[in-house]
Each structure stands twice: as C-alpha cells, then as structure tokens.
Gaussian input, Z-matrix of N, CA and C with variables (Angstrom, degrees):
# hf/3-21g

backbone

0 1
 N
 C     1     B1
 C     2     B2     1     A1
 N     3     B3     2     A2     1     D1
 C     4     B4     3     A3     2     D2
 C     5     B5     4     A4     3     D3
 N     6     B6     5     A5     4     D4
 C     7     B7     6     A6     5     D5
 C     8     B8     7     A7     6     D6
 N     9     B9     8     A8     7     D7
 C    10    B10     9     A9     8     D8
 C    11    B11    10    A10     9     D9
 N    12    B12    11    A11    10    D10
 C    13    B13    12    A12    11    D11
 C    14    B14    13    A13    12    D12
 N    15    B15    14    A14    13    D13
 C    16    B16    15    A15    14    D14
 C    17    B17    16    A16    15    D15
 N    18    B18    17    A17    16    D16
 C    19    B19    18    A18    17    D17
 C    20    B20    19    A19    18    D18
 N    21    B21    20    A20    19    D19
 C    22    B22    21    A21    20    D20
 C    23    B23    22    A22    21    D21
 N    24    B24    23    A23    22    D22
 C    25    B25    24    A24    23    D23
 C    26    B26    25    A25    24    D24
 N    27    B27    26    A26    25    D25
 C    28    B28    27    A27    26    D26
 C    29    B29    28    A28    27    D27
 N    30    B30    29    A29    28    D28
 C    31    B31    30    A30    29    D29
 C    32    B32    31    A31    30    D30
 N    33    B33    32    A32    31    D31
 C    34    B34    33    A33    32    D32
 C    35    B35    34    A34    33    D33
 N    36    B36    35    A35    34    D34
 C    37    B37    36    A36    35    D35
 C    38    B38    37    A37    36    D36
 N    39    B39    38    A38    37    D37
 C    40    B40    39    A39    38    D38
 C    41    B41    40    A40    39    D39
 N    42    B42    41    A41    40    D40
 C    43    B43    42    A42    41    D41
 C    44    B44    43    A43    42    D42
 N    45    B45    44    A44    43    D43
 C    46    B46    45    A45    44    D44
 C    47    B47    46    A46    45    D45
 N    48    B48    47    A47    46    D46
 C    49    B49    48    A48    47    D47
 C    50    B50    49    A49    48    D48
 N    51    B51    50    A50    49    D49
 C    52    B52    51    A51    50    D50
 C    53    B53    52    A52    51    D51
 N    54    B54    53    A53    52    D52
 C    55    B55    54    A54    53    D53
 C    56    B56    55    A55    54    D54
 N    57    B57    56    A56    55    D55
 C    58    B58    57    A57    56    D56
 C    59    B59    58    A58    57    D57
 N    60    B60    59    A59    58    D58
 C    61    B61    60    A60    59    D59
 C    62    B62    61    A61    60    D60
 N    63    B63    62    A62    61    D61
 C    64    B64    63    A63    62    D62
 C    65    B65    64    A64    63    D63
 N    66    B66    65    A65    64    D64
 C    67    B67    66    A66    65    D65
 C    68    B68    67    A67    66    D66
 N    69    B69    68    A68    67    D67
 C    70    B70    69    A69    68    D68
 C    71    B71    70    A70    69    D69
 N    72    B72    71    A71    70    D70
 C    73    B73    72    A72    71    D71
 C    74    B74    73    A73    72    D72
 N    75    B75    74    A74    73    D73
 C    76    B76    75    A75    74    D74
 C    77    B77    76    A76    75    D75
 N    78    B78    77    A77    76    D76
 C    79    B79    78    A78    77    D77
 C    80    B80    79    A79    78    D78
 N    81    B81    80    A80    79    D79
 C    82    B82    81    A81    80    D80
 C    83    B83    82    A82    81    D81
 N    84    B84    83    A83    82    D82
 C    85    B85    84    A84    83    D83
 C    86    B86    85    A85    84    D84
 N    87    B87    86    A86    85    D85
 C    88    B88    87    A87    86    D86
 C    89    B89    88    A88    87    D87
 N    90    B90    89    A89    88    D88
 C    91    B91    90    A90    89    D89
 C    92    B92    91    A91    90    D90
 N    93    B93    92    A92    91    D91
 C    94    B94    93    A93    92    D92
 C    95    B95    94    A94    93    D93
 N    96    B96    95    A95    94    D94
 C    97    B97    96    A96    95    D95
 C    98    B98    97    A97    96    D96
 N    99    B99    98    A98    97    D97
 C   100   B100    99    A99    98    D98
 C   101   B101   100   A100    99    D99
 N   102   B102   101   A101   100   D100
 C   103   B103   102   A102   101   D101
 C   104   B104   103   A103   102   D102
 N   105   B105   104   A104   103   D103
 C   106   B106   105   A105   104   D104
 C   107   B107   106   A106   105   D105
 N   108   B108   107   A107   106   D106
 C   109   B109   108   A108   107   D107
 C   110   B110   109   A109   108   D108
 N   111   B111   110   A110   109   D109
 C   112   B112   111   A111   110   D110
 C   113   B113   112   A112   111   D111
 N   114   B114   113   A113   112   D112
 C   115   B115   114   A114   113   D113
 C   116   B116   115   A115   114   D114
 N   117   B117   116   A116   115   D115
 C   118   B118   117   A117   116   D116
 C   119   B119   118   A118   117   D117
 N   120   B120   119   A119   118   D118
 C   121   B121   120   A120   119   D119
 C   122   B122   121   A121   120   D120
 N   123   B123   122   A122   121   D121
 C   124   B124   123   A123   122   D122
 C   125   B125   124   A124   123   D123
 N   126   B126   125   A125   124   D124
 C   127   B127   126   A126   125   D125
 C   128   B128   127   A127   126   D126
 N   129   B129   128   A128   127   D127
 C   130   B130   129   A129   128   D128
 C   131   B131   130   A130   129   D129
 N   132   B132   131   A131   130   D130
 C   133   B133   132   A132   131   D131
 C   134   B134   133   A133   132   D132
 N   135   B135   134   A134   133   D133
 C   136   B136   135   A135   134   D134
 C   137   B137   136   A136   135   D135
 N   138   B138   137   A137   136   D136
 C   139   B139   138   A138   137   D137
 C   140   B140   139   A139   138   D138
 N   141   B141   140   A140   139   D139
 C   142   B142   141   A141   140   D140
 C   143   B143   142   A142   141   D141
 N   144   B144   143   A143   142   D142
 C   145   B145   144   A144   143   D143
 C   146   B146   145   A145   144   D144
 N   147   B147   146   A146   145   D145
 C   148   B148   147   A147   146   D146
 C   149   B149   148   A148   147   D147
 N   150   B150   149   A149   148   D148
 C   151   B151   150   A150   149   D149
 C   152   B152   151   A151   150   D150
 N   153   B153   152   A152   151   D151
 C   154   B154   153   A153   152   D152
 C   155   B155   154   A154   153   D153
 N   156   B156   155   A155   154   D154
 C   157   B157   156   A156   155   D155
 C   158   B158   157   A157   156   D156
 N   159   B159   158   A158   157   D157
 C   160   B160   159   A159   158   D158
 C   161   B161   160   A160   159   D159
 N   162   B162   161   A161   160   D160
 C   163   B163   162   A162   161   D161
 C   164   B164   163   A163   162   D162
 N   165   B165   164   A164   163   D163
 C   166   B166   165   A165   164   D164
 C   167   B167   166   A166   165   D165
 N   168   B168   167   A167   166   D166
 C   169   B169   168   A168   167   D167
 C   170   B170   169   A169   168   D168
 N   171   B171   170   A170   169   D169
 C   172   B172   171   A171   170   D170
 C   173   B173   172   A172   171   D171
 N   174   B174   173   A173   172   D172
 C   175   B175   174   A174   173   D173
 C   176   B176   175   A175   174   D174
 N   177   B177   176   A176   175   D175
 C   178   B178   177   A177   176   D176
 C   179   B179   178   A178   177   D177
 N   180   B180   179   A179   178   D178
 C   181   B181   180   A180   179   D179
 C   182   B182   181   A181   180   D180
 N   183   B183   182   A182   181   D181
 C   184   B184   183   A183   182   D182
 C   185   B185   184   A184   183   D183
 N   186   B186   185   A185   184   D184
 C   187   B187   186   A186   185   D185
 C   188   B188   187   A187   186   D186
 N   189   B189   188   A188   187   D187
 C   190   B190   189   A189   188   D188
 C   191   B191   190   A190   189   D189
 N   192   B192   191   A191   190   D190
 C   193   B193   192   A192   191   D191
 C   194   B194   193   A193   192   D192
 N   195   B195   194   A194   193   D193
 C   196   B196   195   A195   194   D194
 C   197   B197   196   A196   195   D195
 N   198   B198   197   A197   196   D196
 C   199   B199   198   A198   197   D197
 C   200   B200   199   A199   198   D198
 N   201   B201   200   A200   199   D199
 C   202   B202   201   A201   200   D200
 C   203   B203   202   A202   201   D201
 N   204   B204   203   A203   202   D202
 C   205   B205   204   A204   203   D203
 C   206   B206   205   A205   204   D204
 N   207   B207   206   A206   205   D205
 C   208   B208   207   A207   206   D206
 C   209   B209   208   A208   207   D207
 N   210   B210   209   A209   208   D208
 C   211   B211   210   A210   209   D209
 C   212   B212   211   A211   210   D210
 N   213   B213   212   A212   211   D211
 C   214   B214   213   A213   212   D212
 C   215   B215   214   A214   213   D213
 N   216   B216   215   A215   214   D214
 C   217   B217   216   A216   215   D215
 C   218   B218   217   A217   216   D216
 N   219   B219   218   A218   217   D217
 C   220   B220   219   A219   218   D218
 C   221   B221   220   A220   219   D219
 N   222   B222   221   A221   220   D220
 C   223   B223   222   A222   221   D221
 C   224   B224   223   A223   222   D222
 N   225   B225   224   A224   223   D223
 C   226   B226   225   A225   224   D224
 C   227   B227   226   A226   225   D225
 N   228   B228   227   A227   226   D226
 C   229   B229   228   A228   227   D227
 C   230   B230   229   A229   228   D228
 N   231   B231   230   A230   229   D229
 C   232   B232   231   A231   230   D230
 C   233   B233   232   A232   231   D231
 N   234   B234   233   A233   232   D232
 C   235   B235   234   A234   233   D233
 C   236   B236   235   A235   234   D234
 N   237   B237   236   A236   235   D235
 C   238   B238   237   A237   236   D236
 C   239   B239   238   A238   237   D237
 N   240   B240   239   A239   238   D238
 C   241   B241   240   A240   239   D239
 C   242   B242   241   A241   240   D240
 N   243   B243   242   A242   241   D241
 C   244   B244   243   A243   242   D242
 C   245   B245   244   A244   243   D243
 N   246   B246   245   A245   244   D244
 C   247   B247   246   A246   245   D245
 C   248   B248   247   A247   246   D246
 N   249   B249   248   A248   247   D247
 C   250   B250   249   A249   248   D248
 C   251   B251   250   A250   249   D249
 N   252   B252   251   A251   250   D250
 C   253   B253   252   A252   251   D251
 C   254   B254   253   A253   252   D252
 N   255   B255   254   A254   253   D253
 C   256   B256   255   A255   254   D254
 C   257   B257   256   A256   255   D255
 N   258   B258   257   A257   256   D256
 C   259   B259   258   A258   257   D257
 C   260   B260   259   A259   258   D258
 N   261   B261   260   A260   259   D259
 C   262   B262   261   A261   260   D260
 C   263   B263   262   A262   261   D261
 N   264   B264   263   A263   262   D262
 C   265   B265   264   A264   263   D263
 C   266   B266   265   A265   264   D264
 N   267   B267   266   A266   265   D265
 C   268   B268   267   A267   266   D266
 C   269   B269   268   A268   267   D267
 N   270   B270   269   A269   268   D268
 C   271   B271   270   A270   269   D269
 C   272   B272   271   A271   270   D270
 N   273   B273   272   A272   271   D271
 C   274   B274   273   A273   272   D272
 C   275   B275   274   A274   273   D273
 N   276   B276   275   A275   274   D274
 C   277   B277   276   A276   275   D275
 C   278   B278   277   A277   276   D276
 N   279   B279   278   A278   277   D277
 C   280   B280   279   A279   278   D278
 C   281   B281   280   A280   279   D279

   B1=1.4404
   B2=1.5099
   B3=1.2864
   B4=1.4547
   B5=1.5120
   B6=1.3180
   B7=1.4548
   B8=1.5233
   B9=1.3188
   B10=1.4610
   B11=1.5300
   B12=1.3393
   B13=1.4544
   B14=1.5137
   B15=1.3319
   B16=1.4584
   B17=1.5177
   B18=1.3024
   B19=1.4521
   B20=1.5303
   B21=1.3163
   B22=1.4635
   B23=1.5251
   B24=1.3173
   B25=1.4651
   B26=1.5248
   B27=1.3207
   B28=1.4790
   B29=1.5294
   B30=1.3342
   B31=1.4711
   B32=1.5225
   B33=1.3243
   B34=1.4589
   B35=1.5277
   B36=1.3301
   B37=1.4588
   B38=1.5281
   B39=1.3197
   B40=1.4655
   B41=1.5302
   B42=1.3395
   B43=1.4709
   B44=1.5238
   B45=1.3201
   B46=1.4659
   B47=1.5267
   B48=1.3332
   B49=1.4646
   B50=1.5320
   B51=1.3266
   B52=1.4705
   B53=1.5216
   B54=1.3202
   B55=1.4624
   B56=1.5177
   B57=1.3259
   B58=1.4633
   B59=1.5230
   B60=1.3185
   B61=1.4667
   B62=1.5270
   B63=1.3213
   B64=1.4630
   B65=1.5265
   B66=1.3265
   B67=1.4624
   B68=1.5350
   B69=1.3327
   B70=1.4679
   B71=1.5334
   B72=1.3250
   B73=1.4677
   B74=1.5243
   B75=1.3250
   B76=1.4628
   B77=1.5256
   B78=1.3225
   B79=1.4665
   B80=1.5302
   B81=1.3203
   B82=1.4671
   B83=1.5313
   B84=1.3281
   B85=1.4678
   B86=1.5308
   B87=1.3384
   B88=1.4658
   B89=1.5324
   B90=1.3227
   B91=1.4587
   B92=1.5194
   B93=1.3222
   B94=1.4650
   B95=1.5263
   B96=1.3184
   B97=1.4744
   B98=1.5205
   B99=1.3165
   B100=1.4720
   B101=1.5263
   B102=1.3370
   B103=1.4589
   B104=1.5233
   B105=1.3276
   B106=1.4616
   B107=1.5328
   B108=1.3164
   B109=1.4651
   B110=1.5257
   B111=1.3106
   B112=1.4664
   B113=1.5276
   B114=1.3258
   B115=1.4674
   B116=1.5269
   B117=1.3341
   B118=1.4646
   B119=1.5264
   B120=1.3250
   B121=1.4624
   B122=1.5071
   B123=1.3409
   B124=1.4650
   B125=1.5256
   B126=1.3062
   B127=1.4566
   B128=1.5261
   B129=1.3165
   B130=1.4613
   B131=1.5216
   B132=1.3281
   B133=1.4591
   B134=1.5306
   B135=1.3390
   B136=1.4587
   B137=1.5199
   B138=1.3231
   B139=1.4569
   B140=1.5248
   B141=1.3235
   B142=1.4698
   B143=1.5312
   B144=1.3228
   B145=1.4689
   B146=1.5301
   B147=1.3261
   B148=1.4740
   B149=1.5204
   B150=1.3237
   B151=1.4688
   B152=1.5287
   B153=1.3045
   B154=1.4556
   B155=1.5294
   B156=1.3314
   B157=1.4603
   B158=1.5135
   B159=1.3273
   B160=1.4721
   B161=1.5234
   B162=1.3156
   B163=1.4653
   B164=1.5233
   B165=1.3172
   B166=1.4634
   B167=1.5255
   B168=1.3228
   B169=1.4617
   B170=1.5288
   B171=1.3299
   B172=1.4678
   B173=1.5310
   B174=1.3078
   B175=1.4646
   B176=1.5267
   B177=1.3150
   B178=1.4642
   B179=1.5260
   B180=1.3143
   B181=1.4745
   B182=1.5356
   B183=1.3237
   B184=1.4637
   B185=1.5279
   B186=1.3253
   B187=1.4686
   B188=1.5246
   B189=1.3185
   B190=1.4652
   B191=1.5279
   B192=1.3233
   B193=1.4681
   B194=1.5298
   B195=1.3282
   B196=1.4638
   B197=1.5279
   B198=1.3149
   B199=1.4689
   B200=1.5272
   B201=1.3162
   B202=1.4566
   B203=1.5265
   B204=1.3406
   B205=1.4599
   B206=1.5327
   B207=1.3364
   B208=1.4571
   B209=1.5295
   B210=1.3352
   B211=1.4594
   B212=1.5265
   B213=1.3095
   B214=1.4575
   B215=1.5276
   B216=1.3063
   B217=1.4650
   B218=1.5347
   B219=1.3213
   B220=1.4634
   B221=1.5265
   B222=1.3304
   B223=1.4577
   B224=1.5324
   B225=1.3185
   B226=1.4651
   B227=1.5252
   B228=1.3187
   B229=1.4568
   B230=1.5206
   B231=1.3296
   B232=1.4681
   B233=1.5303
   B234=1.3048
   B235=1.4650
   B236=1.5240
   B237=1.2978
   B238=1.4703
   B239=1.5242
   B240=1.3201
   B241=1.4654
   B242=1.5248
   B243=1.3061
   B244=1.4652
   B245=1.5341
   B246=1.3248
   B247=1.4592
   B248=1.5249
   B249=1.3143
   B250=1.4678
   B251=1.5193
   B252=1.3188
   B253=1.4494
   B254=1.5226
   B255=1.3180
   B256=1.4627
   B257=1.5252
   B258=1.3417
   B259=1.4633
   B260=1.5309
   B261=1.3312
   B262=1.4651
   B263=1.5243
   B264=1.3253
   B265=1.4525
   B266=1.5277
   B267=1.3173
   B268=1.4623
   B269=1.5223
   B270=1.3065
   B271=1.4610
   B272=1.5180
   B273=1.3333
   B274=1.4559
   B275=1.5257
   B276=1.3201
   B277=1.4632
   B278=1.5158
   B279=1.3290
   B280=1.4503
   B281=1.4985
   A1=110.85
   A2=119.79
   A3=119.57
   A4=112.02
   A5=115.38
   A6=121.97
   A7=110.84
   A8=114.41
   A9=119.62
   A10=109.80
   A11=114.19
   A12=118.54
   A13=113.62
   A14=117.25
   A15=120.21
   A16=108.96
   A17=115.64
   A18=120.28
   A19=107.78
   A20=115.83
   A21=120.39
   A22=109.74
   A23=116.31
   A24=121.27
   A25=110.80
   A26=117.01
   A27=120.48
   A28=109.43
   A29=116.90
   A30=119.84
   A31=110.78
   A32=116.70
   A33=120.01
   A34=110.35
   A35=116.20
   A36=120.64
   A37=111.04
   A38=116.25
   A39=121.48
   A40=109.85
   A41=115.79
   A42=120.59
   A43=111.32
   A44=116.71
   A45=120.14
   A46=110.31
   A47=116.71
   A48=120.49
   A49=110.47
   A50=117.20
   A51=121.18
   A52=109.12
   A53=116.27
   A54=121.00
   A55=111.94
   A56=116.50
   A57=120.52
   A58=110.44
   A59=116.38
   A60=120.46
   A61=111.08
   A62=117.12
   A63=120.58
   A64=109.62
   A65=116.20
   A66=119.99
   A67=111.50
   A68=116.98
   A69=120.65
   A70=110.57
   A71=115.14
   A72=119.37
   A73=111.20
   A74=115.82
   A75=121.00
   A76=110.41
   A77=116.69
   A78=121.46
   A79=110.31
   A80=116.19
   A81=121.02
   A82=111.34
   A83=115.86
   A84=120.73
   A85=113.03
   A86=115.66
   A87=122.25
   A88=112.69
   A89=114.10
   A90=121.90
   A91=108.41
   A92=117.56
   A93=121.85
   A94=110.33
   A95=115.71
   A96=120.68
   A97=111.69
   A98=116.23
   A99=118.80
   A100=110.86
   A101=116.85
   A102=120.55
   A103=111.26
   A104=116.20
   A105=119.37
   A106=110.58
   A107=117.14
   A108=120.55
   A109=109.60
   A110=116.05
   A111=120.44
   A112=110.14
   A113=117.37
   A114=121.69
   A115=109.74
   A116=116.13
   A117=121.26
   A118=112.14
   A119=116.97
   A120=120.55
   A121=114.25
   A122=115.90
   A123=120.15
   A124=109.75
   A125=115.41
   A126=120.21
   A127=109.29
   A128=115.80
   A129=119.82
   A130=110.72
   A131=116.58
   A132=120.74
   A133=111.04
   A134=116.35
   A135=120.07
   A136=110.06
   A137=116.53
   A138=120.22
   A139=110.31
   A140=115.80
   A141=120.33
   A142=110.47
   A143=117.03
   A144=121.02
   A145=110.68
   A146=117.04
   A147=120.11
   A148=109.96
   A149=116.10
   A150=120.84
   A151=112.92
   A152=116.41
   A153=119.62
   A154=112.99
   A155=117.36
   A156=120.43
   A157=114.13
   A158=117.20
   A159=120.36
   A160=110.15
   A161=115.56
   A162=122.71
   A163=109.41
   A164=116.42
   A165=120.95
   A166=110.89
   A167=116.18
   A168=121.15
   A169=108.57
   A170=118.83
   A171=119.43
   A172=109.86
   A173=116.38
   A174=121.20
   A175=110.46
   A176=116.44
   A177=119.93
   A178=111.26
   A179=117.51
   A180=121.42
   A181=110.68
   A182=115.95
   A183=119.38
   A184=111.43
   A185=116.25
   A186=119.60
   A187=110.53
   A188=117.48
   A189=120.86
   A190=110.88
   A191=115.86
   A192=120.62
   A193=110.13
   A194=116.80
   A195=120.60
   A196=110.73
   A197=116.98
   A198=120.67
   A199=110.46
   A200=116.77
   A201=121.06
   A202=111.08
   A203=116.65
   A204=121.16
   A205=112.50
   A206=116.25
   A207=122.58
   A208=111.66
   A209=114.72
   A210=121.69
   A211=108.10
   A212=116.04
   A213=120.77
   A214=107.88
   A215=117.68
   A216=121.40
   A217=110.71
   A218=117.28
   A219=120.91
   A220=111.29
   A221=116.87
   A222=120.08
   A223=112.23
   A224=116.47
   A225=120.51
   A226=111.95
   A227=115.93
   A228=121.02
   A229=112.19
   A230=117.13
   A231=119.79
   A232=110.21
   A233=116.21
   A234=121.77
   A235=108.88
   A236=116.94
   A237=121.27
   A238=110.45
   A239=116.55
   A240=120.89
   A241=111.99
   A242=116.19
   A243=120.42
   A244=111.73
   A245=116.64
   A246=121.08
   A247=114.91
   A248=117.71
   A249=119.79
   A250=110.20
   A251=115.18
   A252=121.01
   A253=106.09
   A254=116.00
   A255=120.39
   A256=108.49
   A257=117.20
   A258=119.97
   A259=111.22
   A260=116.01
   A261=122.06
   A262=112.57
   A263=118.28
   A264=121.34
   A265=111.08
   A266=116.41
   A267=119.71
   A268=110.82
   A269=118.67
   A270=121.84
   A271=110.65
   A272=116.80
   A273=121.22
   A274=110.80
   A275=117.22
   A276=121.55
   A277=111.57
   A278=117.24
   A279=120.78
   A280=108.30
   D1=-39.14
   D2=178.58
   D3=108.89
   D4=-170.90
   D5=-177.68
   D6=-65.24
   D7=154.49
   D8=179.03
   D9=-58.05
   D10=130.86
   D11=179.69
   D12=89.42
   D13=-19.10
   D14=179.60
   D15=-75.34
   D16=137.49
   D17=179.62
   D18=-123.30
   D19=127.76
   D20=-177.75
   D21=-74.36
   D22=167.67
   D23=178.98
   D24=-62.96
   D25=-39.67
   D26=178.66
   D27=-63.59
   D28=-44.58
   D29=178.08
   D30=-63.22
   D31=-38.01
   D32=179.16
   D33=-62.04
   D34=-43.54
   D35=178.47
   D36=-64.92
   D37=-41.35
   D38=178.22
   D39=-61.65
   D40=-47.38
   D41=178.40
   D42=-63.24
   D43=-36.58
   D44=178.84
   D45=-63.41
   D46=-38.84
   D47=178.13
   D48=-64.97
   D49=-39.29
   D50=175.76
   D51=-63.26
   D52=-47.09
   D53=-179.58
   D54=-59.08
   D55=-40.11
   D56=178.39
   D57=-60.14
   D58=-43.89
   D59=-179.19
   D60=-67.57
   D61=-42.16
   D62=177.93
   D63=-61.50
   D64=-43.13
   D65=179.22
   D66=-63.94
   D67=-40.76
   D68=177.57
   D69=-56.51
   D70=-47.26
   D71=-179.81
   D72=-66.17
   D73=-40.55
   D74=-178.99
   D75=-61.98
   D76=-45.84
   D77=-179.32
   D78=-68.26
   D79=-44.75
   D80=-179.67
   D81=-57.13
   D82=-40.36
   D83=-177.33
   D84=-96.16
   D85=5.32
   D86=177.43
   D87=54.77
   D88=50.72
   D89=179.20
   D90=-106.17
   D91=132.18
   D92=178.46
   D93=-75.93
   D94=151.42
   D95=177.86
   D96=-56.15
   D97=-42.62
   D98=-177.88
   D99=-61.28
   D100=-36.55
   D101=179.41
   D102=-70.40
   D103=-39.49
   D104=178.36
   D105=-69.30
   D106=-33.83
   D107=174.81
   D108=-61.63
   D109=-41.24
   D110=178.83
   D111=-64.72
   D112=-42.44
   D113=177.32
   D114=-58.69
   D115=-42.12
   D116=-178.61
   D117=-76.91
   D118=-9.11
   D119=177.99
   D120=75.54
   D121=32.04
   D122=179.91
   D123=-132.36
   D124=167.17
   D125=175.47
   D126=-73.77
   D127=164.16
   D128=176.25
   D129=-61.44
   D130=-36.25
   D131=179.61
   D132=-64.34
   D133=-41.83
   D134=179.63
   D135=-67.96
   D136=-40.68
   D137=178.15
   D138=-60.93
   D139=-40.84
   D140=176.58
   D141=-60.77
   D142=-40.03
   D143=178.96
   D144=-62.27
   D145=-39.31
   D146=175.60
   D147=-65.19
   D148=-50.32
   D149=-176.51
   D150=-61.38
   D151=-36.79
   D152=-176.78
   D153=-85.25
   D154=-7.05
   D155=177.74
   D156=88.10
   D157=5.30
   D158=178.16
   D159=-67.48
   D160=-34.95
   D161=-177.06
   D162=-126.09
   D163=143.32
   D164=177.98
   D165=-66.25
   D166=143.55
   D167=174.95
   D168=-72.57
   D169=119.82
   D170=174.21
   D171=-74.38
   D172=140.85
   D173=-179.47
   D174=-57.12
   D175=-40.49
   D176=179.51
   D177=-55.95
   D178=-46.11
   D179=-179.77
   D180=-65.35
   D181=-39.76
   D182=178.44
   D183=-64.55
   D184=-35.78
   D185=178.00
   D186=-66.12
   D187=-38.09
   D188=177.19
   D189=-63.99
   D190=-43.00
   D191=179.77
   D192=-66.20
   D193=-44.24
   D194=178.70
   D195=-60.24
   D196=-42.89
   D197=179.05
   D198=-63.23
   D199=-40.67
   D200=179.22
   D201=-59.67
   D202=-43.30
   D203=-178.95
   D204=-87.67
   D205=-0.17
   D206=179.67
   D207=57.09
   D208=47.62
   D209=175.37
   D210=-126.62
   D211=160.54
   D212=175.10
   D213=-72.60
   D214=140.97
   D215=-178.86
   D216=-57.98
   D217=-27.08
   D218=178.55
   D219=-61.80
   D220=-26.45
   D221=178.59
   D222=-68.73
   D223=-18.46
   D224=178.41
   D225=-89.13
   D226=-16.46
   D227=-173.01
   D228=-98.28
   D229=133.34
   D230=175.55
   D231=-77.50
   D232=166.02
   D233=175.75
   D234=-66.28
   D235=124.50
   D236=179.84
   D237=-63.90
   D238=-37.58
   D239=-176.84
   D240=-57.89
   D241=-24.28
   D242=178.90
   D243=-71.20
   D244=-22.30
   D245=-172.96
   D246=-110.30
   D247=-14.39
   D248=-179.01
   D249=-137.72
   D250=154.13
   D251=173.42
   D252=-90.97
   D253=120.67
   D254=-177.92
   D255=-95.55
   D256=122.37
   D257=179.43
   D258=-57.25
   D259=153.53
   D260=-175.96
   D261=-53.32
   D262=-42.17
   D263=-179.26
   D264=-61.13
   D265=-43.37
   D266=179.43
   D267=-68.23
   D268=-36.49
   D269=179.09
   D270=-58.93
   D271=-36.88
   D272=179.29
   D273=-63.39
   D274=-32.52
   D275=-178.88
   D276=-77.38
   D277=-23.75
   D278=-179.51
   D279=-79.61

C-alpha cells in the first residue's frame, strides 16, 4: 500500500468512481456538498478531499451517505475487478 496517506493511482481511480456515484446521487436529489459533508460527519474540506481522491473514502462515511440516499452501500462502490488483476486462486474463491 505504501506510506501512510499515500494513495496509489489504482486507488485514486477507484475513489474517483465512488466520487462520481456520490455526485450523481447528490445532483439527482439536489443536495449541496456542505449538507452531504454534514451527513458524513466531516468538514467541507475533508469531504472535498474524499471527492477529489486526495483521501480514501472510509467505509463508515460511505455507509452514512448510502443510508442518507436510501441505497445499498454497494451501489456506491465500483467493481473491484475493473481496477485490479485478481490472481487465479482468488478468482476461484469469488
């Protein structure tokens, strides 16, 4: 994973896909970023860091957002297989 706080390019892309979905829901429901930041229990600056991919989305925050929009948290998450190569042994377990 790397140094604390460091986010790899794959993680950045994964987070960007999450951010896109959160933004879609936010726009669809006409919710302001500041209000969604409050729902997630973070400052607007921290929410911006999540949205821009500077910081990883914590599952806890995503669960709060999913609950707010009354969707399953899985709807916020992109397919992992799109972002990583899964070794054959792991594929068998999936």
